[in-house]
N, C-alpha and C positions, 0 to 999 in steps of 0.2 A: 950458824945456819943463816943464809941470806934472807932478806925480807923485801927484796925488790919486787915490783909488780909484774904480773903477766901482761901480754898484749891486751889492750882494751877491747872488750867485747861489746861494742855498741855504746849507745848514749848513756851517760851518767855512771860509768864504771868507777869503782873506788880508785882514789888517787894512788894508793898502794895496797896491794892485796897480798899479805904475807901468807905463809903456809897455813897458819892457824889464826885467821881473823886479824885482830889488832896486834898480834905479836906471838912469838913462841919463845919468850924469854925463859920459860920454865924448862926448856929443853936443855938437859945436861947441867942444870944448876942445882946445887944442894941447898936446900932451904930448911932452917929449923934445927933443933937438937938431934943428936944421934940416939937411936933407941935400938933395943934388941928385938930381932924378929926371927921367927922360925922359917927356914927355907929348905926345901928338899933338893938335895944334890945326889943324883945317882941312887935315889931311894933311901938315902940316909938323912935323918933329921938332925940338923946341926944348928948351932946358934952362931950368929954373926952380927956385927954391928952394921946397921943400915940407917940411912938418913930418915928422919921423919917425913911423913907424906908432905909433899909441897902443896901450896895452896892451889885449889882448882881454878882453871881459867874457864869459867862457866858460860860467859857471854862474849863470844869472839866474832860476832857478825861484823863485817865492815859497816861503816856508816851508811844509812839509807841514801839513795840517790837524791840529791837536792833537786827539787823541781822536776820529779819524774814525769815524763810526758808519754801519753798514749798507752797502748797495750791494754786498754780497758777490758776488751772481750777476753783476751788471753789471761789476764789476771783473774777475771771473774771465773773462767773455766778452771784455772788452777786452784783457786780457793774453794770452789764448789766441789772439786774432786777431793780436796783434803778434808773438808768438814761436812758433817751431817747438818740437817736443817736446825737441830738444836745446839749446834756449835761444838759438839764433841768430835774428837778425832776419829777418823775411820780406822778400821783394822788394817786395811791395805794402805800402807804408809810410805810407799816409795813412788816418787814422781820425777820423771826425767824430762828435761827441757833440751831439745836439740835444734840445730839450725846451722846455716852457713856461717863462715867467719864474719864477725862484725855485726851480727844480726841483733845483739842485745840480750843474749841468754843470761849472762851473769847479772846484769842490771835487773832483769825481771825476777830472777831467783832471790836476789838480796832484798828487793822491794817486797816480794811476797813473804819472805822470812820475817821481815819487820812487822808486817801485818799480823803474822801468826805467833810472834814471839811470846806474847802474854799467856798463851795456852800451854807453854812448855816451861814450867817452873824449874825443871832440873837443868836448864841451860840451853844455849844455842851455840853451835860450833860451826865454824867456816873453815874448810880445808882447801887450799889451792893446790890442785894436783898437777898443774902445769904441763899438761900433755902437749900444749902448743904455746909455750912461753919462749919468746926469742932470746937466745943466749943463755938459757937456764935449763938445767937437767930436769927431766920428768921425775916427779915424786912417786916412787914405787909404793905398792900397798904396804910393805913391811915398814917403810919409813913413815908413811901416813899414820899407821897404827901406833908407832912409837910416839908420834906427836900427840895423837888423840889420848893415849893412855897417860902421858905425862901431864897433859892439860887436865885430865881427870884426877890428878893427884897421885899417880903411881910413880914412885921413885925410879929413876933410870935403872938402878941396879936390880930392881924387881921385874923389869920388863923382859919377858922371854926373848930368846934370839930367833926362833923360828916363826915363819909367817902364820902357820896354823895355830901355834900356841898363842901368838899375839891376838889373832882373831878371836880365839876362844875366850881369852881373858877379857877382851873388849865386850863381847856379847854378854859374858857373865856380869860385868859391871853395869851393863845397861838393862839388865833383866827386869828390874822394877822401876825403871826411870822413865820420865817423860821428857825426851830430848829432841831438839830440832837440829838436824845435821845437814849442812849444805856442802856438797862435794862438787867443787868447781873445776871445769875443764878436764873431764875424764876422757881417757883415750878410748876405752871400750868397756864391755861388761866385765872382763877379767880384772880390769884396773880397779873396779870399785866393789866387786862382790865380797871380798874379805872385810870390807869396812862397814858392811850393813849390819846394824843391830837386828836382833831377832824379836825384840819386845814390840807388841802392838801399840804401845803408848808412844813410840818414837816415830818421828817423821823425817824422811830423807828427801831432800831436793838435790837433784843431780843436773849438771849442765855438761853438754858434750857436743862436739861437732859431728859425732856419729849418731846414727839412730840405734839406740840400745834396745832393739826389738826382742832380744832373747832374755831381757831382764823382766822379772815379774813386777812391772811398774806401769803406772799411768803415763802415757807418752804425750807430750805437747811439742809439736814442731812449729817453730816461729817462722813467719814469712816476713818480707819487708814491710815497712810501715805504709799504711794508706797515705795518699798525698796530703790530706789535711793534717794528719798527725806528724808527718815528716816536716811540713812547714812550721808546725807548732814547736817541734824539737829545735829546729834551727833558730827560730825566733827566741825561744827560751834561752839558748846559749848566747846569742848575739845581743839581745836586749833591744833598746829603742832604735838602733840603727836599721833593724829589719822592718820596723813598723810601716815605714813610708815607701817601701819598695816591694810590695807583695808579689808582683810579677817576676822580679828577679829572684825572690826567694823560691818561687815555684820552679823556675828554671834550674836553680842550684839543686834542689832536692830531686828533680827529675834526672839531672846529669849525674847525681850521686846514686842513682838507681834506688832511691828511697831506703838505702842501707844506713842504719843508725851510725855505725862507725864512720862511714864516709861523710855523713852530714856533720857529725861532731868534729871531725878533723878539719873540715872546711870552715866551720864556724871558728875553730881555734886559729886558723890561718888569718881569718879576717880580723880577729881580736888583736893579733900581733902587728897589724898594719893599720895604724890609726887613721891614715889619710885615704884608705880604700873605701869605696862604697860597695854595697851589696851587688850592684850592677857590675862593678869592676871585676869582682871575683867570679860572677856568673859568666862574664865574657871570657875570662881566662880559661875557665873550665870548658866552655863551648869551643874555644879555638885551640885548645891543647891537642897536640898530636899524640901525646902520651898522657891520657887523662889519669891513669893510675899514679903517675909521678906527681900530679898535682894534689892527690888525695893523701896528704901527709902533713904531720905537724910534730916537730921535735923528733923524738926517737920512734914515734908511732907512724905506721903507714898501712894503708889497705893492702898494698901488694905484699908487704911483709907478712900480714896475717894469712894471706892466701898461700904464700910460700911454705909456711909451716904445714898446712894441710896437704899441699902437693907432695912435699918431701916425705910425708908420712905414708905415701902409697908405695906399693911394690913396683918394680921397674915396668912390668907389662901394663899396669894400670896408669902409670905416668905416661907411657907411650899412647895409650888410648885417650887420655885426657888431652894430650897435645894434638892428636889427630882430630878430636872433636873441635878443637880450636880452629881448624881449617874450614869447618862446615859453614857455608854462606847463608843458610836459612835460619828461621826462628826456632825450629825444633827438629827432631829426627826420631827414627825408630831403630830397631836392632839391625835391620837390613842395611840401612845407610851407614850405621856405625861399623858393621862388618866390612862394608866396602872400603871405608876409610882406613880401617885397621888391618885389612887383609886377613880377616879371620872368618869364621862362619857365624851365622846368626845366633846360635846357642852360646858360643863363646862371647860374642858381643853382648848378649843379654846378661850374662854373669858379670862381665866387666862394668856394664852400666849400673847394675844393681849395687856393685861395690862402690862406685862413685856416688850413687844415690845415698848409700849408707853413710858415706862421709859428708853428705850435704854439699857436695861440690856441683851437683846437678839437681834438678827437680823433675818430678813426674806429674805435670798438670793434668794429664789424661792417661788412661791405661795404655802402657806401651809407648808413650810419647815423652821424650826427654828434652830438657832445655837448660841452658845456662841462665843465671842471673847476668844482667848486662855487664857488670864489672868483672865477674868471673870469666865471662866470654872474652873480654878484652885481655884479661890476664892469660887465659889459655892461648889466645892468639899470639901474645908476645913470646910464648914458649915454643911456637912452631918453628922458630929459627934455630932451635936446638937440633933439629933434624937437617939433613943436607937438602939442597935445592932439588936434587933428584928424588929423594924420598918424598918431599912435599908434592912435587909434580905428579909422581906416580899415584900417590894417595888421592890427589884431586881428580886425576883421570879415571881412577876406579869409581869414584863417587859419581862423576858425570855420566860414565857409561851405565852405571846402575839406574840413575834417574831416566836417562834416555831410553833404555830398553824397556823398563817397566812402564813408562808413560806410553810408549808405542804399543806394548802389549795391551794395556788398558784401552787405548784408543781403538784397537782392533775389535773390541767387544761392543763398541758403541755404534749407533746408526749414523751413517754419513752419506753425503752425496757422492763423495769419492773416498776410497780407503787411504789411510796414511801410508807414506813410503816406508821402505825397509831401512833400518839403521845401517850406517856405514861402519860402525864401530863393533868390535868383538863383544859378544854377549857375556855378561857377568855370570859367575858360577852360582850365586845365590840371589833369588828374587822371590817375592811373595806370590802365593798362588792366586791368580785372578782367572775365574772361569766363566763369569757371566756379566751382563751389563751392570747389575746392581753393585757387585764387588768392584768393578772397574770404576764406576762413578764415585763410589765411596772413597777409593784410594786417591783418585784425582782431586776430589774435594779436600781431603786431608793434606795432600802433598802440594797443593797449588802454590802456596807461598814459597815452598822450597824449590819447586820447579821454576818459578819466576827468578828466584835468586840464583839458581844454577845456570839459567840461561844468561843472565847478566855476567856471572862469573866466567862462563865459557867464552863469552864474546871477547874478554880481555886477552885471551890466548888464541882466539879463532878456532876453538875446539868445535867439531861438528855439532855438538849438542846445542850450540847457540842457534843453529838452523833447524835441527830436527826435533827438538823439544817443542818449539812453537808450532811446528807442523803437526805434531802428535796432539797438541792441545786444541787445535783449531775447531774440531767438531764439538768438543766438550764446552769450550768457551762460547761458541756460537749458540749452544743450547742453554747454557746456565749463566753466561756472562761472568764478569762484567766485560762489555765489549771494548771499552777503552783500554783495558789491560791487554786484551787480545791484539788490539791495534798496535800498542807499544811493543809487544813481543814480536809481531811480524816485522816491524821496522828494525828491531835488533837483528832478526834473522836476515833481513834484506841487506843490511849494512855488512854483516859478516860474509854473506854470499858474494857480494860485490868485491869485498876486500880480497877474498880468496879466488876470485875469477871463476866462480862456480855457476855457470849459466843455467843448468837444469834447476839448481836450487833457487836461483833468482826468479826463474819463470814460475815455479810452484809457489814461491812465497808471494810474488806479485798477484797471483790468482787468489790466494788466501786473503791477501790484503784488500783486494777488490771486493770480496764478499763482505768484509767487515766495514769497509767504507760505505757500501750500499746500506747496510743495516744501521749505520750511524748517520744516515741522511746526506752523505757526501757523494752524490750521484755522479758529478763531473769527475771527481777524483777516482771513483770506482771504475768508470768507463776508461779513464786514462791508464790506470793500473792494469786493467784487463787487456787493453790494446798492447801495452808493453809486454805483458805475459805472452800474448799471442805471437808477437814479433819474435821473441826469444825462442818459443817453441818451434816456430817456422825455421829459424836459423839452425836449430839442432835436429830438425827433422822428426820431431815428436808429434805424431798425428793425434794421439790420444790427448796430449797436453793442449794441442790446438783446439780440439773439439770442446774440451772443458773450458778453455779460456773464452771461446765463442759463446758458450752458454752463460758464463758469468757476465760477459759484455752485453748480451741480450737482456739480462735481468736489470743491469744498470740503465740501459736505454729505456726500458719500460718505466722504471721509476722516474726517469727524467722527462717522461711524457712523449718520447719518440716511439710510439707503438708500432708504426709501420716498420721502422728500422729494427725494432726489437724482434718483430715477427720474422723479418728477412734473416737476421743474424741467427735466430733460433733454428731456422730451417737449415742454414749452413752447418750448424753444430749437429743437428739431427743427421744430415747427410754423411758427415764424417764418421759419426758413431756407427752408422749403418755399414759404412765401408769396412770398418775394422771389426765389426761384429760385437760391439760393446752394448749389451742390452741395458745396463744400468745408465750409461750415457744417453742412450736413446730415450729412455723413460724420463730422465731429467730434462732433456731438450724438448720433449713433447709437453711436459708440464709448463716449461717456460713459454712455449709457443701458445699454449692454451690461455695463459695469463695475458699475453700480448693481444691475442684475438678478442678476448673479452673486453679489454680496454678500447679496442678499435671498433667495438660494436658488433662483432661477429659472434653472437651468442651460440648459434648452432655449431660453428666451427670450433669454438672454444670447448663446448661440451664434448664434441667428438675427439678432440686432441686429448682432453683430460681423461676420457674413458680409455683411450689407447695407452696413455701413460700409466693409468691405474692397473691395466691388465699386465703390462710388462713388470711393474713393481711386484705384483702378486706372483708372477711366474718365478721371479728370482728371490722371493721371500723377503723383500726389503720393506719392513713395517714403517720406517721413517718416510720412505718414498710414497708408500700407499697413503699415509696420513696426509701428505702434502697434495697428492693428486686428488684425494677425496675433497679436500678443502677447495681446490681449484674447480672441481666439478660442482661443488655446492654454490660457488659464485656464479658459474655459468647457468645453473638451474635457476638461481635467483633472478638473473637478468632475463631469463626466458619466462618468468612469471610462475615457475613451479615452486611455490613456497614450501609445500610438504616435502618434495624431493630434496630441495635445498637443505631443509632442516635435518632430514634423515642423513644426508651425506655429511653435514657438518658434525652431527653427533658421532658418526662413525670415526671421522677424523679426530675429534676430541678424545674419544676413547683410546685410539691408537697412540696419540701424543701423550696421554696420561700413562699408558703402559710403558712407554720408553723414557718417560721422565723429561720430555721436551717442553719446557715452560713457554718458550717463544711460540712453538707450534700450538700449544694449548690456548694461548691468548689469541692467536690468529683465528683458530677454529671457533672460539667463543664469540669473537666479533662477527664472524660469518653467520653463526647460529642466531645471534641477536638480530641481524638483518632479516633472516628468514622468519623468525618469530614475529617481528614487527609486520612483515608482509602478510602473515597469517592472522593478524589482528590480536596477537597475544602481547599486549603492551607491557603488562606487569612482568611477564617472563622475559621479554626482551630487555627491559630495564635491569633486571637482576643479572642476566647474562652479560650485559654490557659492563656492569660494575665489576663483575668477576674478571673480565678481560682487562679493564682499566687497572685493577689492582696488580695483576700479573705484569702488565707492561711497565707499571711504575717500579716493580721489584727488579726487573731486568734492565731498566733505564732506557726503554725504547720510546723516544718522544713521538715518532710517527704513529706507533701503535696507540699511545696514550691519546693522541689527537683524534685518531679514527674512532676509538672507543668513546671518547667524549661526544663526538658528533652523533653516533648512533644512540647514545644515551639521551642527548638533547631531543632527538626525534621521538623517542619513547615518552619523554616528558610532555612533548607536544600532544601526542595521542591521548595521554592521561588528563589533558586539560591544564597542565601546569605550564602555561605559556611563558610567564615571566622566568621560571626556572629553566625552561628550554632555551630562551634567549641568552641567559647567563652562561649556561653550559656550552652553547654554540660559540659564544665569544671566547671562552677558554680554549676550545678546539681551534678556532681561527688564529688565536695568538700563537699557539704551538706550531701550527702549520706555517705561519709567517716566520717564526724563529728559524725553522729548518729550511725555509725557502721552497716549500712544496706547493706549487700553484694549483695543482689539481685538488689537493686537500683543501686549500683555501676556497676554491670554487664550491666544494661540497659544504663546507662550514658556512659560507655566505648564503647558500641556498637555504640551509636549515634556519639560519638566523632571520632571513627575510620572511619566511613563512611564519615564524614565531612573532616577529614584529607586527605582521598583519593581524594576527590573532589577538594581540594585546591592544589593538585599536590605533595603530600608527601606520596606515597604508602608504603614506608618502615616503617615510623612511624605508618601509618594506620594499617599495618599488625600486628605490635607488639601490638597495642591497641586492635585490634579485637581478637587477641589470648588471651589477658588478660580477655576480656569479655567472651570468650568461656569457659575458665577455670573456671571462677566464676559461670557461668550458670550450668556447670557440677557439681561443688562443692555443689551448693544449690539444685540441682535436678530439674531445670526448663527446661523441654524438649522443650517447646515452644520457650524460649529464645535461647536455643542451636541450634534449627533448623534455626531460623532467622539469627543467627550470622554465622552459617556455610554457608548460602546463600550469606551473605555479603563477607565472605572470598573468596568464589568461584568466585564471581563477580570481586573481586580485582585481583585474579590470572588469570582470563580468558585470558587476552591479552598476558600474558607472558608465562604461563605454563598451557595450557588447560588440560593436563593430571591430574595435581595436583588439578586444579579447579574442574574437573569432580568428583574426589573422594569426595570433600567437598559437592558438590551438591547432590551426590548420598546418602551420609550419611544423609543430611538434608531431602531428599525425604523419606527415610525409617522412620525417626522420625516423619515427618509430617503425613504420612499415619497411623502410629501407634497411634498418639494422635488425629487423625481426624481434622487436621488443613488445610483446602483447600488453604488458602492464601500462606502458606509456601510450600505446595505441588506444587502449580502452579509455584511458583517462582523457585523451584528446577528443575522442568521439563523444564522450559524456559532456565535455565542455562545449563542443560545437553544437550539440543538441540543445543545451540550455541557452546558448547564444541565439539559436534559431527560434526557440520559443519566445525569447524576449523581443526578437525582431518581428514576431507575428507569423513566422513560418512553422505552424504547428506540425504539419505532416513530416517535414524534413527533420524537425526536432525530435519527434517520436521515433523516426527511423534511426537516427543517430544513437538515441538512447537505447534502442533495442539492440543495435549492433554492439554497443558497449557492453550491454548486459550479457550478450552471448559470449563475449571474450571473458568477462569477469567470471561467469559460471564455469567456463572451460578451465580456467586456471584456479578455480576455487578461491576467489578473492573475497575478502571481508567487505569490499565495496558493493558487492552484489545487492545487498539489502537496500542500500541507499538509492541505487538506480531503480530497483523494483518499486520503491516508495514513490519516486518521481513519476514513473509511468502510471502507477495507480492513481496518482493525483490528476494526471492529464485525462485519464479515462473518466474520472468522476466529473 
């Protein structure tokens, strides 16, 4: 009987693990004098000469692993499952440790057995069943029982020949014993069931690559080592050479996938090369084209351990395993597996369950399956077993599955424009997606796979490289991250250009322009929109032209060209009206309303926003309604209608929450904060602004963060926290400067200047406010110019009322021209106080009364302040 070792199962495995612990020399050996014994043959009692019972091999555990590292939690769970609190053995005495090849099952079982050995005075036995021993035959149950019985002192001649008879004799001999039995590397439940003692005083520890779920046992599945324990294992094996290169050690353990066997073999390679450093071997692993080939030492190799598990599978499971090796993403479900293997989801589910049972894949979440990194590499090496045609066909089936399901999901989501129809044939099996929640959940789960599929498709110019990013556009716009969407659209654009697909180029450029605007690249957005427009004109696509014009108008508005934006939006509106596209008309009207608001046409902005809202309501587009309500709220704010603005903003927020649009929620919260501040609800405005800021931070919108910080600073000012207001305004200013938004900088400078004045630094405040005024004039924001002039007038009022009056008068002229009652009333109030200081009481009182009339009409919180000033004058 051979005594060579099985494939090492992770760190610290015995150097040689024979069939029965330290040896099975008793097998087939006659020891001691011959005695007469009675034996039944065919029911006849005869006397025959038999050898005396050989000595028992009672303690055959391999040596404990020297310097055993890690597995503290797993060992504690195993020992706790074995023993009661008082240290007595439980009646349930079967415990199975499973896991992928090389995970360290045997090491843990042997280590645990040594911890427990003293509690089993009748012996500790180790049997290597060798289900996965390279170059060695599996030890079948009958042979294992023969070994166990001989080790227990039964002469070979007295061991029955049948499996059931041997199992019965084994159970009989163990009936009153307290034995610890380790059955290592079991193939399945049938492999070890005949070996199990029946006595409650016995403990059985089993290791297997398969999950022995049908066994009445406590199951412990091992995972890879945590990074710190993996580094400790490598250091323990290598010694002092690892102590001075901790970063290289971390690289090695990561490249080994934190798999104990891989770490141990890599350490062994280093020990055989005295001139190598830890960094040298880390670099070798990182640069290796075949990492599995590097993970070997002597006769042992990680790939060889995987080979044994792979060849243990039936042919159809081996095919599925190879197909999974083609998958480009981090995990998959049964539908993706079915697409790869050209089966149905139920068949794929059964196949995945079988691979999971063999610990060749894991199931980190219900219905989601993934490879360990090294097994993924191994599976990928096996894909060449199939022909190029078979591989290409499997790949196309998977890409078609992802493409069609992503497009179906996108069709349930709110969009400015619907996704295009896929150009590839629909797959036979896809998951059921019937509503926005299901669609969003699927897209969130599959996002990494869809990204990987896009990159994979681009290598062969498969249409999925264009159409998956298009399908994801609305989802990523709403949920982010935007930099990912930006990269996907560039991949799609490159593929479209390579394949000379002009319609795809035009659509992708329009999508890219949207993302560039959201990520503050306004010039790039306008350029992409113009390229899209030109391509749509070349191919005669009027709908595409209208959409590109709308995108261009939005980019122009963000760049500060409000007149150009309004003109472009009107062109888009006209084209959409010509082709009868109500969705496009509604979008163009919303864009026009935003441009009109920036240009100071509050009444025109409100009218366009209401028309847009009406069209969105007619076609049942909640996403569009939410945006139009937000635009209307901004127009109402500009017109001094704080209550109406707050109401529209809340409606917008509610709709955005219903459809799960975080970007829209943040935008609506910012608008609501402005309205609350106008209404005098400083605390409510501050809380709302903080909510907006948090959402903007989550989705990575720096412009939104800056805008939220600016409104937050204004609420801090109202609450009397002037130093805090100045600090927050500086943060907003810094962000606006980073993204190059001059209009935003003007707003933040205005807030900062007012806060500086309140903290007692009027000189610095005057300089800051003048910078704000200059920027507002440069970008053509009449509303911002009037507001800043009012602030400068207020700053100068106490010292130079004549100069202050000129600022208020200019602000009044602008406010009346752009129909902004808030700024008009504030300018009249300022002129009134200037006149009073100049000794013109009647003029001053008249101006204050005019201001009071406007404040009352718009229900402004400043009403009380002017009333008090007039009361003082009458006194």
